[in-house]
Biopython code that builds the backbone (N, CA, C, O; Angstrom):
import numpy as np
from Bio.PDB.StructureBuilder import StructureBuilder

atoms = [
    (1, "MET", "N", (13.811, 25.331, 31.152)),
    (1, "MET", "CA", (12.444, 24.825, 31.440)),
    (1, "MET", "C", (12.424, 23.322, 31.404)),
    (1, "MET", "O", (12.840, 22.747, 30.398)),
    (2, "PRO", "N", (11.978, 22.665, 32.413)),
    (2, "PRO", "CA", (11.920, 21.152, 32.482)),
    (2, "PRO", "C", (11.010, 20.619, 31.401)),
    (2, "PRO", "O", (10.046, 21.307, 31.065)),
    (3, "ARG", "N", (11.226, 19.491, 30.848)),
    (3, "ARG", "CA", (10.393, 18.936, 29.828)),
    (3, "ARG", "C", (8.940, 18.729, 30.176)),
    (3, "ARG", "O", (8.032, 18.957, 29.376)),
    (4, "ASP", "N", (8.756, 18.277, 31.435)),
    (4, "ASP", "CA", (7.329, 18.012, 31.887)),
    (4, "ASP", "C", (6.511, 19.286, 32.090)),
    (4, "ASP", "O", (5.285, 19.231, 32.183)),
    (5, "ALA", "N", (7.198, 20.446, 32.160)),
    (5, "ALA", "CA", (6.396, 21.699, 32.317)),
    (5, "ALA", "C", (5.678, 22.184, 31.154)),
    (5, "ALA", "O", (4.836, 23.073, 31.276)),
    (6, "ASN", "N", (5.965, 21.640, 29.997)),
    (6, "ASN", "CA", (5.401, 22.017, 28.786)),
    (6, "ASN", "C", (4.018, 21.365, 28.684)),
    (6, "ASN", "O", (3.931, 20.149, 28.509)),
    (7, "PRO", "N", (2.932, 22.151, 28.789)),
    (7, "PRO", "CA", (1.541, 21.479, 28.644)),
    (7, "PRO", "C", (1.198, 21.003, 27.295)),
    (7, "PRO", "O", (0.255, 20.218, 27.194)),
    (8, "SER", "N", (1.831, 21.369, 26.264)),
    (8, "SER", "CA", (1.530, 20.879, 24.929)),
    (8, "SER", "C", (1.966, 19.509, 24.700)),
    (8, "SER", "O", (1.528, 18.852, 23.757)),
    (9, "ARG", "N", (2.870, 19.029, 25.588)),
    (9, "ARG", "CA", (3.387, 17.669, 25.341)),
    (9, "ARG", "C", (2.721, 16.627, 26.112)),
    (9, "ARG", "O", (3.069, 15.449, 26.029)),
    (10, "ARG", "N", (1.711, 17.054, 26.906)),
    (10, "ARG", "CA", (0.952, 16.035, 27.656)),
    (10, "ARG", "C", (0.007, 15.320, 26.779)),
    (10, "ARG", "O", (-0.463, 15.916, 25.810)),
    (11, "SER", "N", (-0.321, 14.073, 27.035)),
    (11, "SER", "CA", (-1.233, 13.354, 26.221)),
    (11, "SER", "C", (-2.689, 13.713, 26.445)),
    (11, "SER", "O", (-3.069, 14.094, 27.553)),
    (12, "ALA", "N", (-3.467, 13.604, 25.463)),
    (12, "ALA", "CA", (-4.901, 13.888, 25.506)),
    (12, "ALA", "C", (-5.673, 12.807, 26.148)),
    (12, "ALA", "O", (-5.256, 11.653, 26.040)),
    (13, "PRO", "N", (-6.754, 13.057, 26.804)),
    (13, "PRO", "CA", (-7.543, 11.861, 27.262)),
    (13, "PRO", "C", (-8.107, 10.958, 26.169)),
    (13, "PRO", "O", (-8.349, 11.420, 25.053)),
    (14, "ALA", "N", (-8.325, 9.648, 26.479)),
    (14, "ALA", "CA", (-8.884, 8.808, 25.501)),
    (14, "ALA", "C", (-10.279, 9.194, 25.059)),
    (14, "ALA", "O", (-11.064, 9.692, 25.866)),
    (15, "SER", "N", (-10.590, 8.986, 23.850)),
    (15, "SER", "CA", (-11.967, 9.282, 23.376)),
    (15, "SER", "C", (-12.540, 8.110, 22.589)),
    (15, "SER", "O", (-11.985, 7.015, 22.680)),
    (16, "SER", "N", (-13.585, 8.266, 21.842)),
    (16, "SER", "CA", (-14.218, 7.149, 21.139)),
    (16, "SER", "C", (-13.606, 7.065, 19.759)),
    (16, "SER", "O", (-14.061, 6.276, 18.930)),
    (17, "THR", "N", (-12.561, 7.879, 19.487)),
    (17, "THR", "CA", (-11.972, 7.660, 18.149)),
    (17, "THR", "C", (-10.557, 7.226, 18.311)),
    (17, "THR", "O", (-9.892, 7.507, 19.307)),
    (18, "ILE", "N", (-10.113, 6.525, 17.291)),
    (18, "ILE", "CA", (-8.752, 6.052, 17.189)),
    (18, "ILE", "C", (-8.079, 7.028, 16.282)),
    (18, "ILE", "O", (-8.403, 7.040, 15.095)),
    (19, "ARG", "N", (-7.201, 7.820, 16.720)),
    (19, "ARG", "CA", (-6.588, 8.811, 15.835)),
    (19, "ARG", "C", (-5.199, 9.065, 16.262)),
    (19, "ARG", "O", (-4.781, 8.795, 17.389)),
    (20, "GLN", "N", (-4.459, 9.626, 15.259)),
    (20, "GLN", "CA", (-3.079, 9.937, 15.491)),
    (20, "GLN", "C", (-2.881, 11.240, 14.801)),
    (20, "GLN", "O", (-3.200, 11.321, 13.614)),
    (21, "GLY", "N", (-2.390, 12.261, 15.420)),
    (21, "GLY", "CA", (-2.236, 13.583, 14.779)),
    (21, "GLY", "C", (-3.105, 14.572, 15.371)),
    (21, "GLY", "O", (-3.825, 14.332, 16.340)),
    (22, "PRO", "N", (-3.024, 15.831, 14.705)),
    (22, "PRO", "CA", (-3.916, 16.925, 15.268)),
    (22, "PRO", "C", (-5.339, 16.737, 15.014)),
    (22, "PRO", "O", (-5.764, 16.008, 14.118)),
    (23, "VAL", "N", (-6.145, 17.474, 15.897)),
    (23, "VAL", "CA", (-7.541, 17.389, 15.854)),
    (23, "VAL", "C", (-7.991, 18.344, 14.723)),
    (23, "VAL", "O", (-7.518, 19.477, 14.648)),
    (24, "ARG", "N", (-8.870, 17.899, 13.879)),
    (24, "ARG", "CA", (-9.363, 18.720, 12.745)),
    (24, "ARG", "C", (-10.614, 19.460, 13.180)),
    (24, "ARG", "O", (-11.430, 18.952, 13.948)),
    (25, "ARG", "N", (-10.747, 20.754, 12.632)),
    (25, "ARG", "CA", (-12.012, 21.418, 12.933)),
    (25, "ARG", "C", (-13.051, 21.115, 11.774)),
    (25, "ARG", "O", (-12.720, 20.710, 10.660)),
    (26, "ALA", "N", (-14.203, 21.336, 12.138)),
    (26, "ALA", "CA", (-15.246, 21.052, 11.126)),
    (26, "ALA", "C", (-15.238, 22.056, 9.889)),
    (26, "ALA", "O", (-15.812, 21.733, 8.849)),
    (27, "GLY", "N", (-14.674, 23.107, 9.997)),
    (27, "GLY", "CA", (-14.610, 24.243, 9.021)),
    (27, "GLY", "C", (-13.716, 23.968, 7.862)),
    (27, "GLY", "O", (-13.770, 24.678, 6.858)),
    (28, "GLY", "N", (-12.832, 22.888, 7.974)),
    (28, "GLY", "CA", (-11.812, 22.678, 6.897)),
    (28, "GLY", "C", (-10.483, 22.346, 7.533)),
    (28, "GLY", "O", (-10.395, 21.733, 8.596)),
    (29, "ALA", "N", (-9.416, 22.798, 6.805)),
    (29, "ALA", "CA", (-8.126, 22.475, 7.147)),
    (29, "ALA", "C", (-7.731, 23.355, 8.388)),
    (29, "ALA", "O", (-8.231, 24.469, 8.548)),
    (30, "THR", "N", (-6.864, 22.844, 9.214)),
    (30, "THR", "CA", (-6.418, 23.604, 10.341)),
    (30, "THR", "C", (-5.124, 24.212, 10.060)),
    (30, "THR", "O", (-4.392, 23.629, 9.259)),
    (31, "PRO", "N", (-4.726, 25.326, 10.613)),
    (31, "PRO", "CA", (-3.339, 25.874, 10.350)),
    (31, "PRO", "C", (-2.297, 25.040, 10.993)),
    (31, "PRO", "O", (-2.386, 24.648, 12.157)),
    (32, "ARG", "N", (-1.324, 24.783, 10.215)),
    (32, "ARG", "CA", (-0.242, 23.881, 10.659)),
    (32, "ARG", "C", (0.906, 24.623, 11.287)),
    (32, "ARG", "O", (1.318, 25.680, 10.810)),
    (33, "LYS", "N", (1.414, 24.066, 12.353)),
    (33, "LYS", "CA", (2.676, 24.606, 12.914)),
    (33, "LYS", "C", (3.777, 23.763, 12.224)),
    (33, "LYS", "O", (3.559, 22.778, 11.520)),
    (34, "ARG", "N", (5.021, 24.298, 12.531)),
    (34, "ARG", "CA", (6.152, 23.609, 12.007)),
    (34, "ARG", "C", (6.294, 22.209, 12.513)),
    (34, "ARG", "O", (6.225, 21.971, 13.719)),
    (35, "GLY", "N", (6.492, 21.268, 11.607)),
    (35, "GLY", "CA", (6.706, 19.919, 12.024)),
    (35, "GLY", "C", (5.449, 19.128, 12.233)),
    (35, "GLY", "O", (5.528, 17.982, 12.676)),
    (36, "GLU", "N", (4.306, 19.670, 11.942)),
    (36, "GLU", "CA", (3.043, 19.103, 12.223)),
    (36, "GLU", "C", (2.388, 18.738, 10.869)),
    (36, "GLU", "O", (2.404, 19.513, 9.912)),
    (37, "CYS", "N", (1.819, 17.532, 10.843)),
    (37, "CYS", "CA", (1.154, 17.069, 9.612)),
    (37, "CYS", "C", (-0.045, 16.258, 9.841)),
    (37, "CYS", "O", (-0.190, 15.737, 10.947)),
    (38, "ASP", "N", (-0.960, 16.085, 8.877)),
    (38, "ASP", "CA", (-2.139, 15.258, 9.023)),
    (38, "ASP", "C", (-1.747, 13.756, 8.980)),
    (38, "ASP", "O", (-1.075, 13.294, 8.058)),
    (39, "LEU", "N", (-2.169, 13.067, 9.953)),
    (39, "LEU", "CA", (-1.954, 11.708, 10.053)),
    (39, "LEU", "C", (-3.264, 10.817, 10.042)),
    (39, "LEU", "O", (-4.344, 11.407, 10.083)),
    (40, "ALA", "N", (-3.242, 9.572, 9.995)),
    (40, "ALA", "CA", (-4.372, 8.715, 9.937)),
    (40, "ALA", "C", (-5.333, 9.019, 11.042)),
    (40, "ALA", "O", (-4.930, 9.268, 12.179)),
    (41, "GLU", "N", (-6.545, 9.003, 10.735)),
    (41, "GLU", "CA", (-7.639, 9.214, 11.699)),
    (41, "GLU", "C", (-8.892, 8.369, 11.253)),
    (41, "GLU", "O", (-9.317, 8.410, 10.099)),
    (42, "VAL", "N", (-9.432, 7.630, 12.208)),
    (42, "VAL", "CA", (-10.560, 6.797, 12.012)),
    (42, "VAL", "C", (-11.629, 7.092, 13.001)),
    (42, "VAL", "O", (-11.333, 7.094, 14.196)),
    (43, "ARG", "N", (-12.834, 7.339, 12.620)),
    (43, "ARG", "CA", (-13.964, 7.517, 13.579)),
    (43, "ARG", "C", (-14.755, 6.302, 13.626)),
    (43, "ARG", "O", (-14.932, 5.619, 12.618)),
    (44, "LEU", "N", (-15.258, 5.997, 14.807)),
    (44, "LEU", "CA", (-16.160, 4.840, 15.077)),
    (44, "LEU", "C", (-17.466, 5.131, 14.281)),
    (44, "LEU", "O", (-18.009, 6.233, 14.355)),
    (45, "GLN", "N", (-17.922, 4.191, 13.575)),
    (45, "GLN", "CA", (-19.231, 4.317, 12.945)),
    (45, "GLN", "C", (-20.297, 3.764, 13.811)),
    (45, "GLN", "O", (-20.028, 3.024, 14.757)),
    (46, "GLU", "N", (-21.582, 4.136, 13.483)),
    (46, "GLU", "CA", (-22.619, 3.622, 14.314)),
    (46, "GLU", "C", (-22.694, 2.091, 14.377)),
    (46, "GLU", "O", (-22.801, 1.429, 13.344)),
    (47, "GLY", "N", (-22.639, 1.533, 15.590)),
    (47, "GLY", "CA", (-22.597, 0.141, 15.789)),
    (47, "GLY", "C", (-21.431, -0.617, 15.365)),
    (47, "GLY", "O", (-21.473, -1.841, 15.241)),
    (48, "GLU", "N", (-20.413, 0.064, 15.144)),
    (48, "GLU", "CA", (-19.127, -0.674, 14.579)),
    (48, "GLU", "C", (-18.297, -1.149, 15.863)),
    (48, "GLU", "O", (-18.198, -0.448, 16.870)),
    (49, "SER", "N", (-17.751, -2.329, 15.734)),
    (49, "SER", "CA", (-16.920, -2.888, 16.826)),
    (49, "SER", "C", (-15.536, -2.135, 16.797)),
    (49, "SER", "O", (-15.066, -1.601, 15.793)),
    (50, "LEU", "N", (-14.966, -2.171, 18.017)),
    (50, "LEU", "CA", (-13.625, -1.548, 18.152)),
    (50, "LEU", "C", (-12.542, -2.261, 17.268)),
    (50, "LEU", "O", (-11.613, -1.638, 16.752)),
    (51, "GLU", "N", (-12.734, -3.650, 17.127)),
    (51, "GLU", "CA", (-11.847, -4.353, 16.311)),
    (51, "GLU", "C", (-11.877, -4.044, 14.882)),
    (51, "GLU", "O", (-10.845, -4.084, 14.211)),
    (52, "ASN", "N", (-13.081, -3.721, 14.357)),
    (52, "ASN", "CA", (-13.218, -3.329, 12.925)),
    (52, "ASN", "C", (-12.610, -1.977, 12.711)),
    (52, "ASN", "O", (-12.025, -1.718, 11.659)),
    (53, "ALA", "N", (-12.739, -1.078, 13.717)),
    (53, "ALA", "CA", (-12.218, 0.282, 13.571)),
    (53, "ALA", "C", (-10.730, 0.224, 13.721)),
    (53, "ALA", "O", (-10.045, 1.028, 13.089)),
    (54, "LEU", "N", (-10.176, -0.657, 14.502)),
    (54, "LEU", "CA", (-8.696, -0.808, 14.563)),
    (54, "LEU", "C", (-8.134, -1.423, 13.376)),
    (54, "LEU", "O", (-7.014, -1.083, 12.996)),
    (55, "ARG", "N", (-8.813, -2.301, 12.754)),
    (55, "ARG", "CA", (-8.408, -2.846, 11.405)),
    (55, "ARG", "C", (-8.390, -1.871, 10.370)),
    (55, "ARG", "O", (-7.468, -1.864, 9.554)),
    (56, "ARG", "N", (-9.417, -0.964, 10.318)),
    (56, "ARG", "CA", (-9.334, 0.146, 9.353)),
    (56, "ARG", "C", (-8.296, 1.208, 9.537)),
    (56, "ARG", "O", (-7.753, 1.807, 8.609)),
    (57, "PHE", "N", (-8.047, 1.407, 10.908)),
    (57, "PHE", "CA", (-6.911, 2.293, 11.247)),
    (57, "PHE", "C", (-5.592, 1.725, 10.753)),
    (57, "PHE", "O", (-4.802, 2.433, 10.128)),
    (58, "LYS", "N", (-5.353, 0.455, 11.029)),
    (58, "LYS", "CA", (-4.102, -0.188, 10.729)),
    (58, "LYS", "C", (-3.928, -0.100, 9.141)),
    (58, "LYS", "O", (-2.866, 0.263, 8.635)),
    (59, "ARG", "N", (-4.997, -0.442, 8.435)),
    (59, "ARG", "CA", (-4.909, -0.364, 6.984)),
    (59, "ARG", "C", (-4.565, 0.996, 6.471)),
    (59, "ARG", "O", (-3.738, 1.152, 5.573)),
    (60, "LYS", "N", (-5.211, 1.993, 7.055)),
    (60, "LYS", "CA", (-4.981, 3.463, 6.689)),
    (60, "LYS", "C", (-3.522, 3.879, 6.965)),
    (60, "LYS", "O", (-2.889, 4.527, 6.132)),
    (61, "VAL", "N", (-2.999, 3.499, 8.144)),
    (61, "VAL", "CA", (-1.647, 3.742, 8.529)),
    (61, "VAL", "C", (-0.662, 3.115, 7.484)),
    (61, "VAL", "O", (0.326, 3.718, 7.065)),
    (62, "GLN", "N", (-1.001, 1.926, 7.123)),
    (62, "GLN", "CA", (-0.090, 1.218, 6.216)),
    (62, "GLN", "C", (-0.199, 1.907, 4.778)),
    (62, "GLN", "O", (0.818, 2.019, 4.093)),
    (63, "GLN", "N", (-1.340, 2.333, 4.359)),
    (63, "GLN", "CA", (-1.448, 2.978, 3.040)),
    (63, "GLN", "C", (-0.823, 4.318, 2.981)),
    (63, "GLN", "O", (-0.377, 4.705, 1.901)),
    (64, "GLU", "N", (-0.745, 5.079, 4.056)),
    (64, "GLU", "CA", (-0.081, 6.354, 4.120)),
    (64, "GLU", "C", (1.317, 6.315, 4.551)),
    (64, "GLU", "O", (1.920, 7.359, 4.798)),
    (65, "ASP", "N", (1.904, 5.074, 4.660)),
    (65, "ASP", "CA", (3.354, 4.803, 4.972)),
    (65, "ASP", "C", (3.799, 5.615, 6.105)),
    (65, "ASP", "O", (4.879, 6.204, 6.053)),
    (66, "ILE", "N", (3.023, 5.682, 7.138)),
    (66, "ILE", "CA", (3.400, 6.438, 8.398)),
    (66, "ILE", "C", (4.496, 5.734, 9.109)),
    (66, "ILE", "O", (5.423, 6.375, 9.603)),
    (67, "VAL", "N", (4.426, 4.419, 9.183)),
    (67, "VAL", "CA", (5.504, 3.642, 9.922)),
    (67, "VAL", "C", (6.866, 3.895, 9.231)),
    (67, "VAL", "O", (7.870, 4.207, 9.871)),
    (68, "LYS", "N", (6.841, 3.740, 7.857)),
    (68, "LYS", "CA", (8.022, 4.005, 7.070)),
    (68, "LYS", "C", (8.659, 5.308, 7.300)),
    (68, "LYS", "O", (9.881, 5.423, 7.390)),
    (69, "GLU", "N", (7.804, 6.333, 7.400)),
    (69, "GLU", "CA", (8.266, 7.667, 7.602)),
    (69, "GLU", "C", (8.803, 7.864, 9.022)),
    (69, "GLU", "O", (9.759, 8.617, 9.208)),
    (70, "VAL", "N", (8.227, 7.220, 10.009)),
    (70, "VAL", "CA", (8.656, 7.398, 11.415)),
    (70, "VAL", "C", (10.086, 6.775, 11.426)),
    (70, "VAL", "O", (11.018, 7.410, 11.919)),
    (71, "LYS", "N", (10.271, 5.500, 10.869)),
    (71, "LYS", "CA", (11.617, 4.873, 10.891)),
    (71, "LYS", "C", (12.610, 5.769, 10.176)),
    (71, "LYS", "O", (13.740, 5.930, 10.636)),
    (72, "ARG", "N", (12.207, 6.352, 9.063)),
    (72, "ARG", "CA", (13.153, 7.228, 8.413)),
    (72, "ARG", "C", (13.643, 8.408, 9.221)),
    (72, "ARG", "O", (14.790, 8.840, 9.111)),
    (73, "HIS", "N", (12.766, 8.898, 10.010)),
    (73, "HIS", "CA", (13.111, 10.100, 10.898)),
    (73, "HIS", "C", (13.626, 9.728, 12.278)),
    (73, "HIS", "O", (13.919, 10.622, 13.072)),
    (74, "SER", "N", (13.754, 8.370, 12.614)),
    (74, "SER", "CA", (14.157, 8.012, 13.932)),
    (74, "SER", "C", (15.641, 8.221, 14.185)),
    (74, "SER", "O", (16.089, 8.230, 15.331)),
    (75, "PHE", "N", (16.398, 8.388, 13.110)),
    (75, "PHE", "CA", (17.868, 8.662, 13.390)),
    (75, "PHE", "C", (18.379, 9.556, 12.226)),
    (75, "PHE", "O", (17.815, 9.584, 11.132)),
    (76, "TYR", "N", (19.397, 10.226, 12.506)),
    (76, "TYR", "CA", (20.026, 11.222, 11.628)),
    (76, "TYR", "C", (20.982, 10.544, 10.645)),
    (76, "TYR", "O", (21.825, 9.753, 11.071)),
    (77, "LEU", "N", (20.881, 10.817, 9.394)),
    (77, "LEU", "CA", (21.881, 10.333, 8.378)),
    (77, "LEU", "C", (22.562, 11.574, 7.877)),
    (77, "LEU", "O", (21.932, 12.548, 7.463)),
    (78, "LYS", "N", (23.863, 11.504, 7.929)),
    (78, "LYS", "CA", (24.730, 12.523, 7.299)),
    (78, "LYS", "C", (24.437, 12.536, 5.730)),
    (78, "LYS", "O", (24.164, 11.510, 5.106)),
    (79, "PRO", "N", (24.519, 13.766, 5.175)),
    (79, "PRO", "CA", (24.269, 13.880, 3.722)),
    (79, "PRO", "C", (24.956, 12.895, 2.846)),
    (79, "PRO", "O", (24.378, 12.383, 1.887)),
    (80, "GLY", "N", (26.190, 12.624, 3.170)),
    (80, "GLY", "CA", (26.995, 11.538, 2.319)),
    (80, "GLY", "C", (26.329, 10.212, 2.566)),
    (80, "GLY", "O", (26.102, 9.485, 1.599)),
    (81, "GLU", "N", (25.994, 9.833, 3.797)),
    (81, "GLU", "CA", (25.326, 8.562, 3.997)),
    (81, "GLU", "C", (24.038, 8.453, 3.276)),
    (81, "GLU", "O", (23.717, 7.406, 2.714)),
    (82, "LYS", "N", (23.279, 9.533, 3.277)),
    (82, "LYS", "CA", (21.935, 9.517, 2.695)),
    (82, "LYS", "C", (22.106, 9.280, 1.165)),
    (82, "LYS", "O", (21.374, 8.519, 0.532)),
    (83, "MET", "N", (23.121, 9.987, 0.627)),
    (83, "MET", "CA", (23.457, 9.762, -0.757)),
    (83, "MET", "C", (23.832, 8.326, -1.041)),
    (83, "MET", "O", (23.369, 7.752, -2.026)),
    (84, "ARG", "N", (24.572, 7.797, -0.291)),
    (84, "ARG", "CA", (24.941, 6.310, -0.469)),
    (84, "ARG", "C", (23.788, 5.340, -0.380)),
    (84, "ARG", "O", (23.693, 4.391, -1.159)),
    (85, "VAL", "N", (22.958, 5.573, 0.526)),
    (85, "VAL", "CA", (21.746, 4.819, 0.693)),
    (85, "VAL", "C", (20.800, 4.941, -0.543)),
    (85, "VAL", "O", (20.239, 3.954, -1.018)),
    (86, "LYS", "N", (20.657, 6.163, -1.023)),
    (86, "LYS", "CA", (19.840, 6.449, -2.129)),
    (86, "LYS", "C", (20.475, 5.810, -3.491)),
    (86, "LYS", "O", (19.728, 5.357, -4.358)),
    (87, "GLN", "N", (21.777, 5.800, -3.618)),
    (87, "GLN", "CA", (22.477, 5.207, -4.710)),
    (87, "GLN", "C", (22.219, 3.627, -4.721)),
    (87, "GLN", "O", (21.938, 3.000, -5.742)),
    (88, "ALA", "N", (22.351, 3.077, -3.457)),
    (88, "ALA", "CA", (22.199, 1.668, -3.298)),
    (88, "ALA", "C", (20.810, 1.155, -3.639)),
    (88, "ALA", "O", (20.600, 0.084, -4.209)),
    (89, "LEU", "N", (19.864, 2.030, -3.232)),
    (89, "LEU", "CA", (18.430, 1.722, -3.657)),
    (89, "LEU", "C", (18.223, 1.725, -5.092)),
    (89, "LEU", "O", (17.544, 0.856, -5.640)),
    (90, "ALA", "N", (18.846, 2.772, -5.788)),
    (90, "ALA", "CA", (18.743, 2.861, -7.209)),
    (90, "ALA", "C", (19.396, 1.657, -7.871)),
    (90, "ALA", "O", (18.838, 1.147, -8.843)),
    (91, "ARG", "N", (20.573, 1.156, -7.394)),
    (91, "ARG", "CA", (21.160, 0.015, -8.045)),
    (91, "ARG", "C", (20.294, -1.211, -7.849)),
    (91, "ARG", "O", (20.171, -2.049, -8.742)),
    (92, "LYS", "N", (19.699, -1.308, -6.683)),
    (92, "LYS", "CA", (18.791, -2.436, -6.403)),
    (92, "LYS", "C", (17.581, -2.367, -7.354)),
    (92, "LYS", "O", (17.214, -3.399, -7.915)),
    (93, "ARG", "N", (16.964, -1.234, -7.554)),
    (93, "ARG", "CA", (15.873, -1.189, -8.482)),
    (93, "ARG", "C", (16.325, -1.481, -9.903)),
    (93, "ARG", "O", (15.604, -2.130, -10.660)),
    (94, "ASN", "N", (17.472, -1.025, -10.261)),
    (94, "ASN", "CA", (17.938, -1.306, -11.705)),
    (94, "ASN", "C", (18.240, -2.880, -11.884)),
    (94, "ASN", "O", (18.005, -3.447, -12.950)),
    (95, "ARG", "N", (18.764, -3.524, -10.797)),
    (95, "ARG", "CA", (19.014, -4.930, -10.990)),
    (95, "ARG", "C", (17.672, -5.629, -11.098)),
    (95, "ARG", "O", (17.489, -6.499, -11.949)),
    (96, "LYS", "N", (16.743, -5.256, -10.248)),
    (96, "LYS", "CA", (15.399, -5.840, -10.348)),
    (96, "LYS", "C", (14.659, -5.601, -11.684)),
    (96, "LYS", "O", (13.945, -6.466, -12.191)),
    (97, "LYS", "N", (14.858, -4.428, -12.207)),
    (97, "LYS", "CA", (14.210, -4.124, -13.474)),
    (97, "LYS", "C", (14.865, -4.966, -14.577)),
    (97, "LYS", "O", (14.156, -5.504, -15.428)),
    (98, "SER", "N", (16.268, -5.099, -14.584)),
    (98, "SER", "CA", (16.971, -5.902, -15.582)),
    (98, "SER", "C", (16.585, -7.332, -15.485)),
    (98, "SER", "O", (16.469, -7.982, -16.524)),
    (99, "ARG", "N", (16.369, -7.893, -14.295)),
    (99, "ARG", "CA", (16.045, -9.305, -14.143)),
    (99, "ARG", "C", (14.636, -9.487, -14.734)),
    (99, "ARG", "O", (14.390, -10.517, -15.361)),
    (100, "ARG", "N", (13.683, -8.520, -14.562)),
    (100, "ARG", "CA", (12.369, -8.668, -15.091)),
    (100, "ARG", "C", (12.385, -8.533, -16.629)),
    (100, "ARG", "O", (11.582, -9.192, -17.288)),
    (101, "ASP", "N", (13.258, -7.715, -17.219)),
    (101, "ASP", "CA", (13.401, -7.542, -18.663)),
    (101, "ASP", "C", (13.919, -8.794, -19.314)),
    (101, "ASP", "O", (13.543, -9.167, -20.426)),
    (102, "ASN", "N", (14.859, -9.470, -18.523)),
    (102, "ASN", "CA", (15.434, -10.679, -19.168)),
    (102, "ASN", "C", (14.488, -11.831, -19.162)),
    (102, "ASN", "O", (14.676, -12.741, -19.969)),
    (103, "ASP", "N", (13.447, -11.879, -18.292)),
    (103, "ASP", "CA", (12.527, -13.050, -18.288)),
    (103, "ASP", "C", (11.515, -12.909, -19.331)),
    (103, "ASP", "O", (10.661, -13.782, -19.485)),
]
sb = StructureBuilder()
sb.init_structure("model")
sb.init_model(0)
sb.init_chain("A")
sb.init_seg("    ")
for serial, (resi, resn, name, xyz) in enumerate(atoms, 1):
    if name == "N":
        sb.init_residue(resn, " ", resi, " ")
    sb.init_atom(name, np.array(xyz, "f"), 0.0, 1.0, " ", f" {name:<3s}", serial, name[0])
structure = sb.get_structure()
């Protein structure tokens, strides 16, 4: 099946909300499919400018570490490489902690 033939991959039309992720129903949580998660969503408030809503959206994305998560999943790391990265971060944390303790 060609990639373009899948209707679920087509983008939704623009609306008055700035959002990323699945649409939520008013009744509560939506059932999740595999690989789907809740992401930042900002609704325009009464009389709010688009710039303010965009600022709130950016702040929310930063707080939820969405960009960090996307970068982490942008390429595959072999298990051994993942372990080495994890150990390097632990060494870095320990060096930083020991520097703070010495001061």
